[in-house]
C-alpha positions in Angstrom: -41.9 -3.6 -41.9 -38.5 -3.3 -42.1 -36.6 -0.9 -39.5 -35.2 2.2 -40.9 -31.8 3.4 -39.2 -30.4 7.1 -40.1 -26.4 6.3 -40.8 -24.1 9.1 -40.1 -20.5 10.0 -41.0 -18.5 13.0 -41.5 -15.1 12.6 -41.8 -12.5 10.2 -43.6 -12.3 7.7 -40.5 -16.5 7.1 -40.2 -16.4 5.9 -44.0 -14.1 3.6 -43.2 -16.6 2.5 -40.1 -20.1 2.3 -41.6 -19.0 0.6 -45.6 -18.9 -2.7 -43.9 -21.9 -1.5 -41.7 -23.9 -0.8 -44.0 -23.2 -3.7 -46.3 -24.3 -6.0 -43.6 -26.9 -4.0 -42.4 -28.4 -4.1 -46.1 -27.9 -7.6 -46.5 -31.0 -8.0 -44.0 -34.6 -8.0 -44.6 -35.0 -7.0 -41.4 -33.5 -3.6 -41.8 -33.8 -0.6 -43.7 -30.6 2.5 -44.2 -30.3 5.9 -45.1 -27.4 7.1 -45.2 -26.4 10.7 -43.8 -22.9 12.2 -45.5 -22.8 16.0 -42.9 -19.8 17.3 -45.3 -17.5 17.7 -42.5 -15.0 16.9 -45.0 -15.7 19.0 -48.0 -12.4 18.1 -49.6 -12.8 15.7 -52.9 -9.7 13.6 -51.5 -11.6 13.8 -48.2 -14.6 12.3 -48.8 -15.3 11.4 -53.0 -12.5 9.1 -53.3 -13.1 7.8 -49.8 -16.8 6.6 -51.4 -15.3 4.5 -54.7 -12.5 3.2 -52.7 -15.0 1.3 -50.1 -17.8 0.9 -52.6 -20.4 3.2 -50.5 -23.6 4.0 -52.4 -24.1 7.6 -53.2 -25.7 8.9 -49.8 -29.2 9.9 -49.1 -28.5 13.3 -47.9 -25.2 15.6 -47.9 -26.0 18.7 -45.6 -23.3 20.0 -46.9 -21.7 20.9 -42.8 -18.4 22.2 -44.0 -15.9 24.9 -42.5 -15.9 26.6 -39.1 -15.5 26.5 -36.2 -15.7 23.2 -33.6 -19.0 24.8 -31.9 -19.5 26.4 -35.8 -19.8 23.3 -37.3 -21.9 21.2 -34.5 -24.2 23.9 -34.1 -24.4 24.0 -38.0 -25.0 20.0 -38.5 -27.6 20.2 -35.8 -29.8 22.6 -37.9 -29.3 20.4 -40.4 -29.6 17.3 -39.6 -32.8 18.0 -38.0 -35.0 18.2 -40.8 -33.9 14.9 -42.0 -34.4 13.2 -39.2 -38.4 14.7 -39.1 -38.5 13.5 -43.4 -37.1 10.1 -42.6 -38.7 8.9 -39.5 -35.8 6.5 -38.3 -36.1 4.1 -35.3 -32.6 4.2 -34.4 -29.2 6.4 -35.3 -26.0 5.0 -36.1 -22.7 7.4 -35.6 -19.7 6.3 -35.2 -16.0 7.2 -33.6 -16.0 11.1 -32.1 -15.8 13.7 -34.6 -18.5 16.9 -34.8 -20.8 14.8 -36.4 -20.9 12.0 -34.4 -21.8 14.4 -31.5 -24.0 16.7 -33.7 -26.5 13.6 -34.7 -26.4 12.0 -31.7 -27.7 15.4 -29.9 -30.5 15.6 -31.7 -32.0 12.2 -32.0 -31.7 12.5 -28.2 -33.9 15.6 -28.1 -36.6 13.8 -30.8 -36.7 10.2 -28.8 -35.1 8.4 -31.9 -32.7 5.3 -30.0 -29.0 6.2 -31.0 -25.5 3.7 -31.2 -22.8 4.8 -31.0 -19.7 2.7 -32.8 -16.2 3.2 -31.2 -18.2 3.4 -27.9 -16.2 3.8 -24.8 -12.5 4.5 -25.9 -11.2 7.2 -23.5 -7.6 9.3 -24.0 -8.5 11.2 -20.4 -7.6 14.1 -21.8 -10.5 17.2 -22.2 -9.1 19.5 -24.1 -9.6 17.6 -27.1 -12.5 18.3 -28.5 -12.8 14.4 -29.9 -12.6 13.4 -25.7 -16.1 15.7 -24.8 -17.7 13.9 -27.9 -16.8 10.8 -26.5 -18.1 11.7 -23.4 -21.2 13.1 -24.8 -22.5 11.0 -27.4 -21.8 8.0 -24.7 -23.6 9.5 -22.2 -26.7 9.6 -24.0 -26.3 6.7 -26.8 -28.7 3.1 -26.1 -26.1 1.0 -27.8 -22.5 0.8 -27.4 -20.6 -0.9 -30.1 -17.0 -1.5 -28.1 -13.8 -2.3 -29.8 -11.5 -3.1 -27.8 -11.5 -4.0 -23.3 -11.1 -0.4 -22.0 -13.9 0.7 -24.0 -15.9 -1.8 -22.1 -14.2 -0.6 -18.6 -15.1 2.8 -19.1 -17.7 2.1 -19.4 -18.7 0.4 -17.3 -16.5 2.1 -14.7 -18.6 6.1 -15.5 -22.5 3.9 -15.1 -23.6 2.2 -18.5 -25.9 -0.7 -17.9 -23.7 -4.0 -18.7 -26.9 -4.6 -21.1 -26.3 -1.7 -23.5 -22.5 -2.2 -23.9 -21.4 -5.3 -26.7 -17.6 -5.8 -27.2 -17.8 -6.4 -31.4 -14.8 -5.2 -32.7 -13.3 -3.0 -34.9 -15.4 -1.8 -38.3 -11.9 0.1 -39.4 -9.9 -3.2 -39.5 -13.4 -5.3 -41.4 -12.3 -2.5 -43.9 -9.0 -3.1 -43.7 -9.0 -6.8 -44.1 -11.4 -6.7 -47.2 -9.3 -3.7 -49.8 -5.7 -5.3 -48.4 -5.7 -7.5 -51.2 -6.9 -4.1 -53.3 -4.7 -2.0 -52.5 -0.6 -4.4 -52.4 -2.3 -5.2 -56.1 -2.1 -1.9 -56.8 0.5 1.0 -58.5 0.9 3.4 -55.6 4.3 3.1 -54.7 5.6 2.5 -58.5 3.4 5.6 -58.9 5.9 6.8 -56.4 8.3 6.1 -57.2 9.4 4.2 -53.9 10.5 0.9 -52.0 8.8 -1.4 -49.8 10.6 -0.4 -46.0 12.6 2.6 -47.9 10.4 5.3 -46.7 8.1 6.1 -43.6 4.3 7.3 -43.9 3.4 10.5 -42.0 -0.3 12.0 -41.0 -0.6 15.0 -38.9 -4.3 17.1 -38.4 -5.1 17.7 -34.8 -5.7 21.3 -34.5 -2.7 20.9 -30.8 -0.5 19.6 -32.9 -1.0 21.5 -36.5 -2.7 25.1 -35.1 0.6 26.3 -33.4 3.4 26.6 -35.5 5.8 26.5 -32.7 4.7 23.4 -32.3 4.6 22.3 -35.7 8.0 22.9 -36.4 9.6 20.8 -33.3 7.4 18.3 -34.7 8.4 18.9 -38.5 12.1 19.5 -37.3 12.4 15.8 -35.1 10.4 14.5 -38.8 13.8 16.4 -40.8 16.0 14.2 -38.5 14.3 10.3 -39.2 13.9 11.9 -42.9 17.9 11.5 -42.7 17.8 7.7 -42.6 14.4 7.2 -44.5 12.6 9.5 -46.1 9.4 10.2 -45.6 5.8 10.4 -47.4 3.5 13.1 -45.8 -0.2 13.3 -47.4 -1.3 16.6 -46.5 -4.3 17.7 -44.0 -5.9 20.4 -45.9 -6.0 21.9 -41.8 -2.1 21.3 -42.3 -1.5 22.2 -45.5 -2.0 25.6 -44.9 -0.1 26.0 -41.4 3.9 24.5 -43.2 3.3 27.9 -45.7 5.9 29.5 -43.4 7.9 26.6 -42.2 10.6 24.7 -44.0 9.9 21.4 -44.7 13.5 19.5 -45.2 14.4 17.8 -48.8 14.0 14.6 -47.6 10.5 14.8 -46.6 8.0 15.0 -49.8 4.3 16.1 -49.3 1.7 14.9 -51.5 -1.9 15.6 -51.4 -4.6 13.8 -49.6 -4.9 10.3 -51.5 -7.6 7.5 -51.4 -8.3 5.1 -48.7 -6.4 2.4 -51.2 -3.6 4.4 -51.7 -3.2 5.8 -48.1 -3.4 1.5 -47.1 -0.9 0.4 -49.6 1.6 3.3 -48.6 0.8 1.9 -44.9 1.2 -1.5 -45.5 5.0 -1.0 -46.8 6.2 1.6 -44.5 8.8 1.0 -42.5 7.3 3.5 -40.4 4.0 5.2 -39.9 4.4 8.8 -37.9 0.9 10.3 -37.1 -2.0 11.5 -35.1 -4.2 10.0 -36.0 -5.9 7.0 -33.9 -7.4 5.2 -36.5 -3.9 4.6 -38.2 -2.5 3.4 -34.5 -4.8 0.8 -34.7 -4.5 -0.4 -39.2 -1.2 -0.2 -38.3 -1.0 -2.6 -35.2 -3.2 -4.8 -37.9 -0.5 -4.5 -40.1 2.7 -4.6 -38.3 4.0 -2.3 -39.3 5.7 0.8 -36.1 3.9 3.3 -35.1 5.4 6.4 -33.3 2.1 8.1 -32.1 2.3 11.9 -31.9 0.1 12.9 -29.0 0.4 12.4 -25.3 -1.7 10.5 -24.6 -4.3 7.9 -26.6 -7.8 6.5 -26.3 -6.9 3.8 -28.2 -4.6 1.2 -25.9 -4.5 -2.0 -27.1 -2.2 -0.7 -29.6 0.2 0.0 -27.1 -0.2 -3.5 -24.9 -0.6 -5.3 -28.1 0.4 -3.7 -30.5 2.9 -1.8 -32.9 2.7 2.1 -31.4 4.9 3.5 -29.1 3.7 7.1 -27.3 6.4 9.7 -28.5 5.2 12.2 -27.8 5.2 15.9 -29.8 8.3 17.4 -29.0 12.0 16.8 -30.6 13.0 15.0 -28.0 10.8 13.1 -27.0 9.7 12.0 -31.2 13.7 11.1 -31.7 13.5 9.1 -28.4 10.7 6.8 -29.4 12.3 6.1 -32.7 16.2 5.7 -31.5 13.5 3.3 -29.7 11.8 2.3 -31.9 15.3 0.9 -33.7 16.7 -0.7 -30.6 13.9 -3.1 -29.3 11.2 -3.4 -32.4 7.6 -4.2 -31.5 5.7 -7.6 -32.4 2.3 -7.1 -32.3 0.0 -9.8 -31.4 -3.8 -9.1 -32.8 -6.7 -7.9 -30.8 -9.4 -10.2 -30.0 -12.4 -9.8 -32.9 -9.8 -7.7 -34.9 -11.0 -10.4 -37.3 -13.0 -8.7 -40.2 -16.3 -9.8 -38.6 -16.9 -6.8 -36.1 -19.8 -5.7 -38.9 -21.7 -9.3 -39.1 -22.2 -8.7 -34.4 -23.1 -5.2 -34.7 -25.7 -6.3 -37.0 -26.7 -8.9 -34.1 -26.0 -6.9 -31.3 -28.9 -3.7 -33.6 -31.4 -6.9 -34.3 -31.1 -8.1 -30.1 -31.9 -4.2 -29.5 -35.1 -3.2 -32.0 -36.5 -6.7 -33.3 
């Protein structure tokens, strides 16, 4: 009888990771899967469009647990996912990344004695003011199988006392999705639809509460972006969280605000950008593979390989630090070298790690 696995996703970065894993598991008769969408991202362009772009099947369960504070959302996911596990009886629950859906599903699985698989385990920013950092630490602490994307993850887990036999270096599922869909993105009309020329524009994403919830902090970042936009116009697909905060801030004319875009369209824009300015962890990884300069608008990163081998630079969040990083990028461009195992085959190594644990 196939091993039943529940795969949980709730936010855009989750979908890019579960798509290749589900594809690999569906091709293996030893596994059956159930896709649970928590509804953490409930906007159509934040969720539904990604399902179509990534070729994901409709979720078997949609919990509709979007909105609320971090605590409220986590609690609501916990409340709604327990009956699903009781009904479906999975042998294992696969969670990905570091969002509220990740820790909520892991906690319920732990209470019910279900094995937990954490994809993208061991990443650490060492900044506990970040909700994502708490989610990472808690999820790893109760996981049975730890799937690691880069060497820092393995080192962190060993330092924290996790048994080496639970840790599997598998590569990066997000890069599997990128490599699969990049040809389609490059053949799309995304650039012509927006009337932009490759390498003649920059791309912006912001969503972290520390950057967008404080009007003074957001204003500082927008001021820096305005200076950069004098040199290269910026496209900014605006996260719904950020859109509400920008209402009281004057955005310079050469910063073009867009509605959220689908995965393929965003990948096309990212691959053609002169620079990407972001506070997203996954985009740091994608720009490393694409060879596009990345300025991370944060003081730290849980993905250090993007700094040591990739195109990423920590730019901080003040106007002074962001512009200093911008000028350094112009003066001393970084050459990207591919991190180990970011070869588009992470899904196969993940599947083999699951086979070794469950079979």
